[in-house]
C-alpha positions as CSV (number, residue, x, y, z in Angstrom):
1,M,-113.0,-143.8,174.6
2,Q,-109.5,-143.6,176.1
3,T,-108.8,-144.6,179.6
4,E,-106.6,-142.5,181.8
5,K,-103.5,-144.2,183.1
6,K,-102.7,-143.5,186.7
7,M,-99.5,-144.1,188.5
8,R,-98.8,-144.4,192.3
9,N,-97.2,-141.7,194.1
10,I,-93.5,-142.3,194.9
11,W,-94.2,-141.7,198.6
12,F,-96.3,-144.8,198.6
13,F,-93.3,-146.9,197.6
14,V,-91.1,-145.1,200.2
15,G,-93.6,-146.2,202.8
16,W,-93.3,-149.8,201.7
17,I,-89.5,-149.6,201.8
18,L,-89.5,-148.0,205.3
19,L,-91.9,-150.7,206.5
20,L,-89.7,-153.5,205.2
21,I,-86.5,-151.9,206.6
22,G,-88.2,-151.4,209.9
23,L,-89.2,-155.1,210.0
24,V,-85.6,-156.2,209.2
25,E,-84.2,-153.9,211.9
26,L,-86.7,-155.0,214.5
27,S,-86.2,-158.7,213.8
28,A,-82.4,-158.1,214.1
29,G,-83.0,-156.5,217.5
30,V,-85.2,-159.3,218.7
31,Y,-82.6,-161.8,217.6
32,N,-79.9,-159.9,219.5
33,L,-82.1,-159.8,222.5
34,Y,-82.3,-163.6,222.7
35,F,-78.8,-164.4,221.4
36,P,-76.5,-161.5,222.6
37,S,-73.1,-161.3,221.0
38,D,-69.9,-161.7,223.0
39,A,-68.5,-158.3,221.9
40,D,-68.1,-155.5,224.6
41,I,-70.7,-153.0,223.3
42,K,-71.5,-150.1,225.5
43,L,-75.2,-149.3,226.1
44,I,-76.3,-152.7,224.7
45,N,-79.0,-152.8,227.3
46,L,-80.9,-149.9,225.6
47,H,-81.7,-152.2,222.6
48,A,-81.5,-149.3,220.1
49,N,-82.2,-151.5,217.0
50,I,-85.6,-152.5,218.6
51,W,-86.5,-148.9,219.2
52,W,-85.3,-147.8,215.7
53,G,-87.1,-150.7,214.1
54,V,-90.4,-149.6,215.7
55,I,-89.9,-146.0,214.8
56,I,-89.2,-146.9,211.2
57,I,-92.2,-149.2,211.0
58,I,-94.4,-146.4,212.3
59,A,-93.0,-144.0,209.8
60,G,-93.6,-146.5,206.9
61,I,-97.2,-147.1,208.1
62,V,-97.8,-143.3,208.2
63,Y,-96.5,-142.9,204.6
64,L,-98.6,-145.8,203.4
65,I,-101.8,-144.4,205.0
66,K,-101.3,-140.8,203.8
67,N,-100.5,-142.0,200.2
68,W,-102.7,-145.0,199.7
69,N,-105.2,-143.5,197.3
70,K,-103.0,-140.7,195.7
71,H,-102.4,-141.2,192.1
72,I,-100.5,-139.2,189.4
73,D,-102.2,-138.8,186.1
74,V,-100.0,-139.8,183.1
């Protein structure tokens, strides 16, 4: 009896990549929050990298949940 080979959907891996990029962005934002740079940056008080990190993490989690059990038959 031959077993079927199944591969993960590409969007599952996209979810992992988004999650990792979001974690890097969020950690950079938290670092800049505690150790601000001396550069004169406008709108630094909005902490955009923290917001974008959270948004990218949420998108990665959504992709992971939606594609967790989806496989492609080979």
